[in-house]
C-alpha positions as a Markdown table, in Angstrom:
| # | Residue | x | y | z |
|---|---|---|---|---|
| 1 | Unk | 42.2 | -14.5 | 0.8 |
| 2 | Unk | 40.5 | -14.1 | -2.1 |
| 3 | Unk | 37.0 | -15.2 | -2.8 |
| 4 | Unk | 37.6 | -18.3 | -4.8 |
| 5 | Unk | 39.9 | -19.6 | -1.4 |
| 6 | Unk | 36.9 | -18.3 | 1.1 |
| 7 | Unk | 34.4 | -20.9 | -1.2 |
| 8 | Unk | 36.9 | -23.8 | -1.1 |
| 9 | Unk | 37.5 | -23.5 | 2.3 |
| 10 | Unk | 33.7 | -23.5 | 2.8 |
| 11 | Unk | 33.5 | -19.9 | 4.7 |
| 12 | Unk | 31.4 | -18.4 | 1.7 |
| 13 | Unk | 28.5 | -19.9 | 0.1 |
| 14 | Unk | 29.4 | -18.4 | -3.3 |
| 15 | Unk | 31.7 | -16.1 | -5.0 |
| 16 | Unk | 29.9 | -12.6 | -5.6 |
| 17 | Unk | 32.2 | -12.2 | -8.8 |
| 18 | Unk | 30.3 | -15.4 | -10.5 |
| 19 | Unk | 26.7 | -14.4 | -9.8 |
| 20 | Unk | 24.8 | -13.1 | -13.1 |
| 21 | Unk | 23.1 | -9.6 | -12.6 |
| 22 | Unk | 19.4 | -9.5 | -11.8 |
| 23 | Unk | 16.9 | -9.6 | -14.3 |
| 24 | Unk | 13.7 | -8.9 | -12.8 |
| 25 | Unk | 12.7 | -5.3 | -13.2 |
| 26 | Unk | 12.1 | -3.7 | -10.0 |
| 27 | Unk | 8.0 | -3.5 | -9.1 |
| 28 | Unk | 6.0 | -0.3 | -10.0 |
| 29 | Unk | 5.6 | 1.7 | -6.6 |
| 30 | Unk | 2.2 | 1.8 | -5.6 |
| 31 | Unk | 0.4 | 5.3 | -5.8 |
| 32 | Unk | -0.3 | 6.0 | -1.9 |
| 33 | Unk | -2.4 | 8.7 | -2.8 |
| 34 | Unk | -5.0 | 6.5 | -5.0 |
| 35 | Unk | -5.2 | 4.0 | -2.4 |
| 36 | Unk | -6.1 | 6.8 | 0.4 |
| 37 | Unk | -8.6 | 8.1 | -2.0 |
| 38 | Unk | -10.3 | 5.0 | -2.4 |
| 39 | Unk | -10.4 | 4.3 | 1.3 |
| 40 | Unk | -12.2 | 7.7 | 1.7 |
| 41 | Unk | -14.4 | 7.5 | -1.3 |
| 42 | Unk | -15.8 | 3.7 | 0.4 |
| 43 | Unk | -16.0 | 5.5 | 3.8 |
| 44 | Unk | -18.4 | 8.2 | 2.3 |
| 45 | Unk | -20.0 | 5.7 | 0.8 |
| 46 | Unk | -20.9 | 3.6 | 3.6 |
| 47 | Unk | -22.1 | 6.8 | 5.3 |
| 48 | Unk | -24.6 | 7.7 | 2.6 |
| 49 | Unk | -26.3 | 4.1 | 2.7 |
| 50 | Unk | -26.5 | 4.1 | 6.2 |
| 51 | Unk | -28.1 | 7.4 | 5.9 |
| 52 | Unk | -25.4 | 9.2 | 8.0 |
| 53 | Unk | -24.9 | 11.9 | 5.5 |
| 54 | Unk | -26.9 | 13.5 | 2.8 |
| 55 | Unk | -27.1 | 16.8 | 0.9 |
| 56 | Unk | -28.3 | 19.9 | 3.0 |
| 57 | Unk | -31.7 | 21.2 | 1.9 |
| 58 | Unk | -34.1 | 23.7 | 3.0 |
| 59 | Unk | -36.2 | 21.6 | 4.9 |
| 60 | Unk | -33.4 | 20.1 | 6.9 |
| 61 | Unk | -30.3 | 21.8 | 6.6 |
| 62 | Unk | -28.0 | 20.2 | 9.3 |
| 63 | Unk | -26.0 | 16.8 | 9.4 |
| 64 | Unk | -27.8 | 13.9 | 11.5 |
| 65 | Unk | -27.4 | 14.2 | 15.4 |
| 66 | Unk | -26.6 | 10.5 | 15.6 |
| 67 | Unk | -23.9 | 8.4 | 14.3 |
| 68 | Unk | -23.5 | 4.2 | 14.4 |
| 69 | Unk | -19.8 | 4.5 | 15.1 |
């Protein structure tokens, strides 16, 4: 059966040859690396704010021994 006959018989909802082409522009893919960088930066900022991470110094060269998480 042709597509027109299938539509007339109720077997198909539409004739694919009569559908106009899509005009939407496909979305730009998200850069996963940027999202991962932002997540890691936020985690580091949280650790610095909570005192879990600090720059080593001559007086205190080691990281803290206890963490909240």
